[in-house]
C-alpha positions as CSV (number, residue, x, y, z in Angstrom):
1,L,0.0,0.0,0.0
2,N,2.9,2.4,0.9
3,M,4.6,1.5,-2.4
4,N,1.4,2.3,-4.2
5,S,1.1,5.7,-2.4
6,L,4.8,6.4,-3.2
7,T,4.2,5.5,-6.9
8,R,1.2,7.8,-7.0
9,S,3.1,10.7,-5.5
10,L,5.9,10.2,-8.0
11,W,3.5,10.0,-10.9
12,K,1.5,13.1,-10.0
13,P,4.1,15.8,-11.0
14,L,5.1,13.7,-14.0
15,R,1.5,13.7,-15.2
16,H,1.5,17.5,-15.0
17,V,4.7,17.6,-17.1
18,Q,3.2,15.3,-19.7
19,A,0.0,17.3,-19.8
20,A,1.9,20.5,-20.4
21,W,4.0,18.9,-23.1
22,R,0.8,17.6,-24.8
23,R,-0.7,21.1,-24.7
24,A,2.5,22.5,-26.2
25,S,2.5,19.9,-29.0
26,P,-1.1,18.8,-29.9
27,A,0.0,17.1,-33.2
28,R,2.7,15.1,-31.3
29,A,0.2,14.2,-28.6
30,A,-2.3,12.9,-31.2
31,E,0.4,10.7,-32.6
32,Q,1.3,9.5,-29.1
33,R,-2.1,8.7,-27.8
34,P,-3.7,5.3,-28.5
35,P,-6.5,5.2,-31.0
36,R,-9.9,6.0,-29.5
37,L,-12.5,3.2,-29.2
38,V,-16.2,3.3,-29.8
39,L,-18.8,0.7,-28.9
40,G,-21.5,0.4,-31.5
41,I,-25.0,-1.0,-30.8
42,E,-27.6,-1.9,-33.5
43,T,-31.2,-3.0,-32.9
44,S,-33.1,-1.2,-35.7
45,C,-34.8,-4.3,-37.1
46,D,-34.2,-8.1,-36.6
47,D,-30.4,-8.3,-35.8
48,T,-28.9,-7.5,-32.4
49,G,-25.4,-6.3,-33.1
50,A,-22.5,-4.9,-31.1
51,A,-18.9,-4.1,-32.0
52,V,-15.8,-2.2,-30.7
53,V,-14.0,-0.4,-33.4
54,D,-10.9,1.9,-33.1
55,E,-10.2,5.1,-35.1
56,S,-7.7,3.3,-37.3
57,G,-10.6,1.1,-38.5
58,A,-9.6,-2.0,-36.6
59,V,-12.5,-4.1,-35.5
60,R,-11.5,-5.1,-32.0
61,G,-14.5,-7.3,-31.3
62,E,-18.0,-7.9,-32.6
63,A,-21.0,-10.0,-31.9
64,L,-24.3,-10.5,-33.7
65,H,-27.5,-12.3,-32.8
66,C,-29.6,-12.9,-35.9
67,Q,-33.4,-13.5,-35.6
68,R,-33.9,-14.7,-39.2
69,D,-34.9,-18.3,-38.3
70,V,-37.6,-17.2,-35.9
71,H,-39.1,-14.7,-38.5
72,L,-38.9,-17.3,-41.3
73,K,-41.3,-19.5,-39.4
74,T,-43.8,-16.7,-38.9
75,G,-43.5,-15.5,-42.6
76,G,-42.2,-12.0,-41.7
77,I,-41.0,-9.8,-38.9
78,I,-43.5,-9.3,-36.1
79,P,-42.2,-6.2,-34.2
80,P,-43.2,-7.3,-30.6
81,V,-41.5,-10.7,-31.2
82,A,-38.4,-8.9,-32.6
83,Q,-38.4,-6.5,-29.6
84,Q,-38.6,-9.4,-27.1
85,L,-35.7,-11.2,-28.8
86,H,-33.6,-8.0,-28.7
87,R,-34.4,-7.7,-25.0
88,E,-33.3,-11.3,-24.3
89,N,-30.0,-11.0,-26.3
90,I,-28.7,-7.4,-26.1
91,E,-26.8,-7.8,-22.8
92,Q,-25.0,-11.0,-24.0
93,V,-24.2,-9.6,-27.4
94,V,-22.6,-6.4,-26.0
95,K,-20.7,-8.4,-23.4
96,E,-19.4,-10.8,-26.1
97,A,-18.2,-7.9,-28.3
98,L,-16.4,-6.3,-25.3
99,D,-14.9,-9.6,-24.1
100,I,-13.5,-10.4,-27.6
101,S,-12.1,-6.9,-27.9
102,G,-10.4,-7.1,-24.4
103,V,-11.7,-3.6,-23.8
104,S,-13.7,-2.4,-20.7
105,V,-16.5,0.1,-20.9
106,N,-14.2,2.5,-19.0
107,E,-11.7,2.5,-21.9
108,L,-14.3,3.6,-24.5
109,A,-14.2,7.1,-25.9
110,A,-18.0,6.9,-26.6
111,I,-21.0,4.7,-27.1
112,A,-22.8,4.9,-30.5
113,T,-26.3,3.5,-31.1
114,T,-28.9,3.4,-33.9
115,V,-31.7,5.7,-32.9
116,K,-33.3,6.2,-36.3
117,P,-34.9,5.0,-38.6
118,G,-36.2,1.5,-37.9
119,L,-38.9,-0.4,-36.1
120,A,-39.9,1.7,-33.1
121,L,-40.1,-1.2,-30.6
122,C,-36.7,-2.5,-31.6
123,L,-34.9,0.9,-31.6
124,E,-36.3,1.4,-28.1
125,V,-34.4,-1.6,-26.8
126,G,-31.1,-0.5,-28.1
127,L,-31.5,3.1,-26.9
128,A,-32.7,2.2,-23.4
129,Y,-29.8,-0.3,-22.9
130,S,-27.2,2.2,-24.3
131,L,-28.4,5.0,-22.1
132,K,-28.0,2.7,-19.0
133,L,-24.4,2.2,-20.0
134,V,-23.8,5.8,-20.8
135,N,-25.2,6.9,-17.4
136,K,-23.4,4.2,-15.4
137,Y,-20.0,4.8,-16.9
138,K,-20.4,8.6,-17.7
139,K,-19.5,8.2,-21.4
140,P,-20.4,10.5,-24.3
141,F,-23.3,9.2,-26.5
142,I,-23.4,9.3,-30.3
143,P,-26.9,8.8,-31.8
144,I,-26.6,7.2,-35.2
145,H,-28.8,7.4,-38.3
146,H,-29.0,3.8,-39.6
147,M,-28.8,4.7,-43.3
148,E,-25.8,7.1,-42.7
149,A,-24.0,4.2,-41.1
150,H,-24.7,1.9,-44.1
151,A,-23.5,4.7,-46.4
152,L,-20.2,5.3,-44.6
153,T,-19.3,1.6,-43.9
154,I,-17.2,1.6,-47.1
155,R,-14.8,4.1,-45.6
156,L,-13.9,1.5,-42.9
157,I,-12.3,-0.7,-45.6
158,N,-11.5,1.7,-48.5
159,Q,-10.1,5.2,-48.6
160,V,-13.1,6.7,-50.3
161,E,-13.0,10.5,-50.4
162,F,-16.1,12.6,-50.3
163,P,-18.2,13.3,-52.3
164,F,-19.5,9.9,-53.6
165,L,-22.7,8.6,-54.9
166,V,-24.4,6.0,-52.6
167,L,-27.2,3.6,-53.3
168,L,-28.7,1.9,-50.2
169,L,-30.7,-1.2,-50.9
170,S,-32.4,-3.3,-48.1
171,G,-35.5,-4.9,-46.9
172,G,-36.7,-1.5,-45.5
173,H,-35.0,1.1,-47.7
174,C,-34.1,2.1,-51.2
175,I,-32.2,5.4,-51.3
176,L,-30.0,7.2,-53.8
177,A,-27.9,10.0,-52.2
178,V,-24.6,11.9,-52.5
179,A,-22.4,11.6,-49.4
180,Q,-20.7,15.0,-49.2
181,G,-19.3,14.5,-45.8
182,V,-20.0,12.8,-42.4
183,S,-23.7,13.7,-41.7
184,D,-23.9,15.7,-45.0
185,F,-26.0,14.1,-47.6
186,L,-28.0,15.2,-50.7
187,L,-31.1,12.9,-51.2
188,L,-31.6,12.3,-54.9
189,G,-34.4,9.8,-54.7
190,Q,-36.0,7.0,-52.7
191,S,-38.8,4.4,-52.8
192,I,-42.2,6.0,-52.7
193,D,-43.7,2.7,-51.4
194,I,-42.0,-0.5,-50.4
195,A,-38.3,-1.4,-50.6
196,P,-36.8,-4.0,-53.0
197,G,-35.9,-6.4,-50.3
198,D,-39.4,-6.3,-49.0
199,M,-40.8,-6.9,-52.5
200,L,-38.5,-9.9,-53.1
201,D,-39.4,-11.4,-49.7
202,K,-43.1,-11.1,-50.5
203,V,-42.7,-12.7,-53.9
204,A,-40.8,-15.6,-52.3
205,R,-43.6,-16.0,-49.7
206,R,-46.3,-16.0,-52.4
207,L,-44.3,-18.6,-54.3
208,S,-43.9,-20.7,-51.1
209,L,-40.2,-20.9,-51.7
210,S,-39.6,-22.0,-48.0
211,K,-41.0,-25.4,-49.2
212,H,-38.7,-25.6,-52.2
213,P,-36.1,-28.3,-51.7
214,E,-33.3,-26.0,-52.9
215,C,-34.3,-23.1,-50.7
216,Q,-34.7,-24.5,-47.2
217,G,-33.5,-22.1,-44.5
218,M,-33.0,-19.3,-47.0
219,A,-34.4,-15.8,-46.5
220,G,-36.9,-14.8,-49.3
221,G,-34.5,-12.6,-51.3
222,K,-31.8,-15.2,-51.2
223,A,-34.2,-17.9,-52.4
224,I,-35.3,-15.7,-55.3
225,E,-31.6,-15.0,-56.3
226,H,-30.8,-18.7,-56.0
227,L,-33.7,-20.0,-58.1
228,A,-33.3,-17.1,-60.7
229,R,-29.8,-18.5,-61.6
230,T,-31.4,-21.5,-63.4
231,G,-34.7,-19.8,-64.4
232,D,-35.6,-18.4,-67.8
233,R,-36.4,-14.7,-67.2
234,Q,-37.8,-14.3,-70.7
235,R,-40.7,-16.7,-70.1
236,H,-42.4,-13.8,-68.3
237,T,-41.9,-10.1,-68.9
238,F,-42.7,-7.6,-66.2
239,R,-42.8,-3.9,-67.1
240,V,-40.1,-1.9,-65.4
241,P,-41.7,0.6,-63.0
242,M,-41.8,4.4,-63.5
243,Q,-40.4,4.5,-67.0
244,H,-42.1,7.8,-67.8
245,Y,-40.9,9.6,-64.7
246,R,-37.5,11.2,-65.2
247,N,-36.5,11.2,-61.6
248,C,-34.5,9.0,-59.2
249,D,-37.4,7.7,-57.1
250,F,-38.3,4.0,-57.0
251,S,-41.5,2.0,-56.8
252,F,-41.8,-1.7,-56.2
253,S,-45.4,-2.3,-55.0
254,G,-46.9,-2.2,-58.6
255,L,-44.3,-4.6,-59.8
256,Q,-45.1,-6.9,-56.9
257,N,-48.8,-6.8,-58.0
258,L,-47.9,-7.8,-61.5
259,V,-45.8,-10.7,-60.3
260,N,-48.7,-11.8,-58.0
261,K,-51.1,-11.7,-61.0
262,V,-48.8,-14.0,-63.0
263,I,-48.5,-16.4,-60.1
264,V,-52.3,-16.6,-59.8
265,E,-52.6,-17.2,-63.6
266,Q,-49.9,-19.9,-63.5
267,E,-51.6,-21.6,-60.5
268,K,-54.8,-21.9,-62.5
269,E,-52.9,-23.2,-65.5
270,E,-51.1,-25.8,-63.5
271,G,-54.1,-26.6,-61.3
272,V,-52.3,-26.0,-58.1
273,Q,-53.5,-24.3,-54.9
274,E,-51.9,-21.2,-53.3
275,G,-49.2,-22.6,-51.0
276,E,-48.2,-25.3,-53.4
277,L,-45.0,-25.1,-55.5
278,L,-45.3,-24.0,-59.2
279,S,-43.2,-25.8,-61.7
280,C,-42.3,-22.4,-63.3
281,A,-41.2,-20.9,-59.9
282,K,-37.6,-20.5,-61.2
283,D,-38.8,-18.5,-64.3
284,I,-41.0,-16.2,-62.2
285,A,-38.1,-15.6,-59.8
286,A,-35.7,-14.8,-62.6
287,A,-38.2,-12.4,-64.3
288,A,-39.1,-10.6,-61.1
289,Q,-35.4,-10.2,-60.1
290,H,-34.6,-8.9,-63.6
291,A,-37.3,-6.2,-63.4
292,V,-36.1,-5.2,-59.9
293,A,-32.5,-4.9,-61.2
294,A,-33.5,-3.0,-64.3
295,H,-35.5,-0.5,-62.3
296,I,-32.6,0.0,-59.8
297,V,-30.0,0.3,-62.5
298,K,-31.9,2.8,-64.6
299,R,-32.5,5.2,-61.6
300,T,-28.9,4.9,-60.6
301,H,-27.8,5.7,-64.1
302,R,-29.9,8.9,-64.0
303,A,-28.3,9.8,-60.7
304,M,-24.8,9.4,-62.2
305,L,-25.7,11.6,-65.2
306,F,-27.2,14.2,-62.9
307,C,-24.2,14.3,-60.6
308,I,-21.8,14.7,-63.5
309,K,-23.9,17.4,-65.2
310,H,-24.2,19.5,-62.1
311,N,-20.6,18.9,-60.9
312,I,-21.8,17.3,-57.7
313,V,-19.1,14.5,-58.1
314,S,-15.8,14.9,-59.8
315,P,-15.7,12.9,-63.2
316,Q,-12.0,12.1,-62.5
317,N,-12.8,10.6,-59.1
318,A,-16.4,9.5,-59.4
319,T,-17.4,6.5,-57.1
320,L,-20.7,4.6,-56.7
321,V,-21.0,2.9,-53.3
322,V,-23.7,0.3,-52.9
323,S,-24.6,-1.0,-49.4
324,G,-27.5,-2.6,-47.5
325,G,-28.8,-6.3,-47.5
326,V,-29.9,-6.3,-51.1
327,A,-26.5,-5.1,-52.2
328,S,-25.4,-8.7,-51.7
329,N,-27.6,-9.8,-54.7
330,Q,-25.0,-10.6,-57.4
331,Y,-27.4,-10.1,-60.3
332,I,-28.3,-6.6,-59.2
333,R,-24.6,-5.9,-58.5
334,K,-23.7,-7.0,-62.0
335,G,-26.1,-4.5,-63.5
336,L,-24.8,-1.7,-61.4
337,Q,-21.2,-2.6,-62.3
338,I,-22.1,-2.3,-66.0
339,V,-23.7,1.1,-65.5
340,A,-20.7,2.3,-63.4
341,D,-18.2,1.2,-66.0
342,A,-20.2,2.9,-68.8
343,N,-20.1,6.2,-66.9
344,G,-16.5,6.1,-65.6
345,F,-17.5,5.5,-62.0
346,S,-15.6,3.2,-59.6
347,F,-17.9,0.6,-58.1
348,L,-17.5,-0.4,-54.5
349,C,-19.5,-2.6,-52.1
350,P,-18.7,-3.5,-48.5
351,P,-18.2,-7.3,-48.0
352,P,-21.6,-9.1,-47.6
353,R,-21.3,-9.4,-43.8
354,L,-21.0,-5.6,-43.6
355,C,-23.9,-5.0,-46.0
356,T,-26.5,-6.4,-43.7
357,D,-27.2,-4.8,-40.3
358,N,-24.3,-5.1,-37.8
359,G,-22.7,-3.4,-34.9
360,V,-19.4,-2.6,-36.8
361,M,-21.1,-0.1,-39.1
362,I,-22.6,1.7,-36.1
363,A,-19.3,1.8,-34.2
364,W,-17.5,3.0,-37.4
365,N,-20.1,5.8,-37.9
366,G,-19.4,6.7,-34.2
367,I,-15.7,7.0,-35.1
368,E,-16.4,9.1,-38.1
369,R,-18.5,11.5,-36.0
370,L,-16.0,11.5,-33.2
371,R,-13.2,12.6,-35.7
372,A,-15.5,15.2,-37.2
373,E,-16.7,16.3,-33.8
374,L,-20.3,16.0,-34.9
375,G,-23.3,15.0,-32.8
376,I,-21.5,13.9,-29.7
377,L,-23.8,14.2,-26.7
378,N,-22.7,14.6,-23.1
379,C,-26.3,15.1,-22.0
380,T,-29.0,12.7,-23.3
381,D,-32.0,14.3,-21.6
382,G,-35.1,14.1,-23.9
383,L,-33.4,12.0,-26.5
384,R,-35.9,9.8,-28.4
385,Y,-35.7,7.2,-31.2
386,E,-37.4,7.9,-34.5
387,A,-39.1,5.2,-36.6
388,T,-38.9,7.4,-39.7
389,A,-36.1,9.9,-40.5
390,P,-35.0,11.4,-43.8
391,L,-31.4,11.2,-44.9
392,G,-29.9,14.6,-45.7
393,I,-31.3,17.4,-47.8
394,D,-33.9,16.3,-50.3
395,I,-33.1,17.6,-53.8
396,S,-35.2,15.1,-55.7
397,K,-37.3,17.9,-57.2
398,R,-34.2,19.3,-58.8
399,V,-33.4,15.9,-60.2
400,E,-36.9,15.7,-61.7
401,E,-36.7,19.2,-63.1
402,A,-33.4,18.3,-64.9
403,S,-35.5,15.7,-66.8
404,I,-32.4,13.6,-67.8
405,K,-33.1,10.9,-70.4
406,V,-31.2,7.7,-69.7
407,P,-29.6,6.0,-72.7
408,R,-30.3,2.2,-73.2
409,L,-27.5,-0.1,-71.9
410,K,-27.3,-3.8,-72.6
């Protein structure tokens, strides 16, 4: 004990000297200090994720609890069920991420958590748990916009400079935007009804693909992609949505109705009941996937032309970043690669595990905000989650007014 007291008394003046030296040399001090650490927590939908990431981009530890198998049995996400599963798993997921990282909560520079947009019941779990930690350990809190996190994930693994064009495709969103900086986005267009992932999941359910021998245990969109590989997309032709609207908005509900109509016709033709497998399921999957891809590619093409015409992105350094769960679909990716090549854009996607919801992207967004000194809260009074939240400044009307005609691409 005496030795400890002696050590402390010796250290005290030395610490003052170090602090004075740091103040005199801030650049040198930044070089000397260890990289700051952020814990990210994600509960916006059906995955409970947590991760510890440092400002060099190293993922120190991560953990994820996926609810997919539960929701596959019920045919879709039931918010109260998802909420209960988040409640049951969040503590263990956060503990696991911290244990793997070898970092204690005391060593964190901040805690970052998704607070918008998402399922209200699910966001509430993540926010309530995070605020408990924040209050207990007296840590700064960084509220995260889920779609901003998806958009910036690419910068964890690639040195992508702002501005860049970003396309976010998932079960809940379809957004085209320009990332001009951390928390600085221009919204070019978004889905006016449902998201592409939602549509593909609904088509998979209507085709009863969970009963298909090749698709057991697969999520709906994955099952569509798998079957489409060996299907003939030309056996059925679905009109690509919004052909006459020269904007960057999307619509998938009308396309879904067209697909459902064909399914009903085929069931009559084959004499099968709803819930039974159609012999032409692969062809319908291929045609539906093709129409979704063509729609996404065409709107993205217009966004590229708009950005170049208005000098929003530099033609010498133009980049298209695609993220979100549906970004893992290889057929859609291939179409986007073709349009990127045709317009001189680099094409980048995070690896599939970072395209779906996870704690890493939330922690990384926290690091980005920490570096930029944006949105770091030392007081969380009155903070609420938001089920819906726009991304950036909406300039979609300007896109429509530009009335850009998109040339045909093979």
